[in-house]
N, C-alpha and C positions, 0 to 999 in steps of 0.2 A: 702534178695531177692533171691529166688531160680530160677536157670536157667536150662532149659532142653536142653541138647546138644546131638544130636544123630549123630554118625559117621557111615554112611552106607558104609562099606568097601566091601561088596560082598564076594563071596566064594573064589575067586582066587586073593588074594592081590598081590602076586608076579607073575609077568608075566613070563611064561615059554619059551618065545620066544628065549632068548639068554642064553647061559650057562656062568658060571663065567669065563671060559677061553677064551671066544670069544671076539674078538677085533673089535668093530664096526667102520666102515669108515664113516666119516662125511665130505661131500664134499660141498663146497660153503655154501649155506644157509641150507643145507642139513638136512634133515632127518626124522628120523622116523625109527628107528630101524636099523640102519646104513644104513640108507639109505639116499636117497637124496630128498631134497625139492628144488624147484626152488627158487632162491633168489627174484624173482619178484612176487612170490605167497604170498598173504596176509595170515598170520597165526595168529590166536588169541592166545595170550599168557597171562594167568592169571597174576594178579599183584604179587601174591605170587609164587615165583620160586627160583631156585638156579642158581648162576653164578659159573661155574667151569672152570678151565683150562683143555684143552685136554691133553691126555697122550703123544701123538706123533704127529708129522707132517708127511705128506705123499706127495710125488711128483711123478706123473706118468711119465713113460718113454716108448717110442716106439722104438723097434729095427727093422729096415727095411733092407732087403737084396735083391739085384737084380742080383745075380749070375744066370747063365743060367740054370744049372742043379738043380733040386729040392733037391737032396741029398746034394749038395754042400751048398745050402742055409741053410739047416738044420744044417749042421756041423758048418758053420760059425756063425750062430745065437747062437747055443748052446755054442760054444766056447766063444762068447762074454759074454753070461750070466755067464759062469764059471769065466771069468776074473773079471766081476763086483762083483760076490760073494766073490772071493778071496780078492779083495780090501776092500769090506765091512767088512769082517772078520778081516782083519788086522787093520782096523780103530777102531774096538771095539766101534763103535758109530752108524754106519749105518747098515741097514739090508734090504734085498730084499724080495718081496712077490708079491702076486697077489690078485685079488678079487674085486668085485663090492660093496658088502655089508659088508662082513666079511673079515678081513685081514688074508691071508693064507701065512705063511712064506715059502720061497723057501729053499730047502735043496738039498744035493747031490742026494737024492732019487727022487725028484719030479721036478727038474728044467727043464726037457725036456718037455716043454709045447707044446700044439697043436699050430701049426703055422696058422696064419690067412692070407687069400688072401688079396691082395691090389686091390681095385676096378679098373677094366679096365686094369689091368696089370697082364697078365698070368704068367710072369716070375719074379714075385716079391712076397716075403712073409714078414710077420711082426708078432711081438709078443709084448704084452703090459705088462709092469712090474710096480711095485711100489717100490720106495725108501723111507725108513722110518727112522726117527731120533727122539729120545726122547726129550720131552719138560720138562727137568729135572731142579729142583731147580730154580735159578733165571736167567736161560739162556734167552737171548733176542730172541723173536720170529723172528724178522727181521734178526738177525745174523744167526740164525739156518737155516732160509730159504735160505740165501745166501750160507751157507756152503753146503747145499744139492745140490744147483745148481752147485757149484764148483766141488763137487764130481762127478756129472753126466758128466760135461763138460770135466773132466780129464779122463774119461773112454775111453778105446781103443776099437774101433770096429774091429773085426777080419775079414780079407778079404774085402768083399764088404758090410759089415754091417755098417749102420749109426745109431747113437744113438740120438734120438730126445726127448728133455724134453717137457712136457706139460706146459701150461701157469699157470694153477691154482693149488694152494697148497690145499690139503685136510687135514683133521684131523682124528685121531682115538682116541677112548676112550675104555678102557677095562671094560667090564661089567658095562654099565651105570646103571643097576638096583641096584647097591650097594648104590646109592644115594637116593633110594626111601624113606626109613624110615626117613632120614634127612629132605627130602622135606615134607613128611606127618607131621612131627613134627612142621614145620613152618606153614603149613596150619592149624593144630589143634590149635596152639597158636593164630593165627590170628582170626579164627572163634570163639574161646572161648572168646577172647576179644570183638569181635563183639556182641556175645550173651549177654555179661554183660551190654551192653548199653540198653537192652530192659528189660521190666518187666518180672516177673515170669509167666506171662500168655502167653508167647510166647515160641515156640520151634524152634531151629535152626537145620536143617538137612543138612549134607554134602553129596553130591553125586559125583560119578565118580572116587573115589580113587582106584578102581580096574582096571582102564584103563591102557593101556600100557604107560610106561614112554616115553615122547617125548622130543626132544631137537632141538635147532636151533643154528646155528653158529652165533657168535657175535664177529666180529673183526677177527684178524689173528689167534688167538690161544685160544679164549674163547668160551664157550658154555652156553646157557641158557637152563636149564633142567626144565621141567614142567609136570604137570598132568592136563588134560582138565577137571577139576572139576567145580562144581558149588554148591551153597547152597540155601536153601529156608528157609523162616521164616514164621511160621504160628501161628495163635492164638490157644491156648489150650482151649477146651470146659470146662466150669466150671461145 
């Protein structure tokens, strides 16, 4: 029995959106190219997908300062950031960065971030940072989350700087597109098996494999990666 299987991949199989070095931030139910999706929003996920552990956990931090002089606020906030960077470097486990969609590491060259105003407080400034730790080996996600909180709570605010941790932990994944071919392999195996259930007078065509890879958070440290594909089955004219 002959089966006709047509995989319509399109011209741009690999999405150019992210480079291999970029680290996508996945917050909450998040995403879509490091980006974020509301956990309350219904997202259709095909039955054939991949379950992968994220590469890192990320916890947001806000440094707030209410010193009267703007220059003093800047000095104290930047000194606080330097102090946190030194502790992170000594730990050999944590790192600091910024970013909404792509994680950007903080270095001695770029740590003097633009300070943000505090609504209705002319004499206050703030800055938002990310603390990151690797989900390596068999490390417990809950234990890692607690160690990140302990690291932040032990940080020392310089002058009138207060360090406030955010409630929700996010995830990052390095170059999600590296999973594309593994996922396409699963889709191909599934659709090939589906096609074998029909006679040689039918052709099965898969559509949507050139779409951008998408992902959704699943639990504290896991991700569901998927392509919004579909397939059609049609009779072949004799």
